[in-house]
Each structure stands twice: as C-alpha cells, then as structure tokens.
C-alpha positions as CSV (number, residue, x, y, z in Angstrom):
1,X,-7.2,3.3,-1.1
2,X,-8.1,-0.3,-1.4
3,X,-5.8,-1.9,-4.0
4,X,-8.2,-4.7,-4.7
5,X,-11.1,-2.4,-5.4
6,X,-8.7,-0.2,-7.5
7,X,-7.9,-3.2,-9.7
8,X,-11.6,-4.2,-10.0
9,X,-12.6,-0.6,-11.0
10,X,-9.7,-0.5,-13.4
11,X,-10.9,-3.8,-14.9
12,X,-14.4,-2.4,-15.3
13,X,-13.0,0.7,-17.1
14,X,-10.4,-1.3,-19.1
15,X,-11.7,-4.8,-19.5
16,X,-8.8,-6.1,-21.6
17,X,-6.1,-4.9,-19.2
18,X,-5.9,-7.9,-16.8
19,X,-5.8,-11.6,-17.4
20,X,-8.2,-14.0,-15.8
21,X,-5.2,-15.2,-13.7
22,X,-4.5,-11.7,-12.4
23,X,-8.2,-11.2,-11.6
24,X,-8.3,-14.5,-9.7
25,X,-5.1,-13.6,-7.8
26,X,-6.7,-10.3,-6.9
27,X,-9.8,-12.1,-5.6
28,X,-7.7,-14.5,-3.5
29,X,-5.6,-11.6,-2.1
30,X,-8.8,-9.7,-1.2
31,X,-10.1,-12.6,0.7
32,X,-6.8,-13.1,2.5
33,X,-6.3,-9.4,3.4
34,X,-9.6,-8.5,5.0
35,X,-11.7,-10.2,7.6
36,X,-15.5,-9.8,7.8
37,X,-15.2,-7.2,10.6
38,X,-13.8,-4.6,8.2
39,X,-16.2,-2.0,6.9
40,X,-16.9,-2.8,3.3
41,X,-15.0,-6.1,3.4
42,X,-18.0,-8.1,2.1
43,X,-18.3,-5.7,-0.9
44,X,-14.5,-5.8,-1.5
45,X,-14.7,-9.6,-1.5
46,X,-17.7,-9.6,-3.8
47,X,-16.3,-7.1,-6.2
48,X,-13.1,-9.1,-6.5
49,X,-15.1,-12.3,-6.9
50,X,-17.3,-10.7,-9.6
51,X,-14.3,-9.5,-11.6
52,X,-12.6,-12.9,-11.4
53,X,-15.7,-14.7,-12.4
54,X,-16.6,-12.1,-15.1
55,X,-20.1,-13.5,-15.7
56,X,-23.4,-11.7,-16.1
57,X,-24.5,-13.2,-12.8
58,X,-21.9,-11.4,-10.9
59,X,-22.1,-7.6,-11.5
60,X,-18.8,-6.0,-10.2
61,X,-20.3,-2.6,-10.6
62,X,-23.0,-3.3,-8.1
63,X,-20.5,-4.5,-5.6
64,X,-18.2,-1.6,-6.3
65,X,-21.0,0.9,-5.6
66,X,-21.9,-1.0,-2.4
67,X,-18.2,-0.8,-1.3
68,X,-18.1,3.0,-1.9
69,X,-21.4,3.5,-0.1
70,X,-20.3,1.4,2.9
71,X,-16.8,2.9,3.3
72,X,-17.6,6.5,2.3
73,X,-14.6,6.4,0.0
74,X,-14.8,8.6,-3.1
75,X,-15.1,6.6,-6.3
76,X,-13.7,9.6,-8.3
77,X,-10.5,9.4,-6.3
78,X,-10.0,5.8,-7.6
79,X,-10.9,6.8,-11.2
80,X,-8.4,9.7,-10.9
81,X,-5.7,7.3,-9.7
82,X,-6.4,5.0,-12.7
83,X,-6.3,7.9,-15.2
84,X,-3.1,9.2,-13.6
85,X,-1.3,6.0,-14.7
86,X,-2.2,6.5,-18.3
C-alpha cells in the first residue's frame, strides 16, 4: 500500500484532517520516494501534487483513479484502511 496515495485519498475523504504543510511534505516525500520507472509513479506524484496544491485545476481524484488503474491496486483496500483508523 502506497502511504502517499493513502494520505491523498484520506485527504479527499476528510479534507480538514491534514494541514497544507503536511500535504506539501507528503508531496515532497512522494517525489523523493519513487522514480519515473515505477508503475503508477507519475500518478502518485500528481495525486500528491494535487492534494498539496488543493486547487480546482488539480483534481486529486482524477490522479488517484489513474494510480489505481495503472497499478491494479484496490481502492477499497485503501478506504478500508482509512476507516479502520476511525
């Protein structure tokens, strides 16, 4: 499970949970952790970027869906992990 994607999805579901600084740190960590050769890395970067920028121009949901499509990971597994912590 990608921790950067988990945080972005959690942010999409709970928009007041993370500060702008936390989202920016997640973005920076995502860029540092993955190189362009990893499957879904571009989507992981873009989702983290979108959450950190939090503007209408950058749709994190679009990039999250692309990530799940490219990697084959199950989005519901991420949602379940988020809900488990509640």
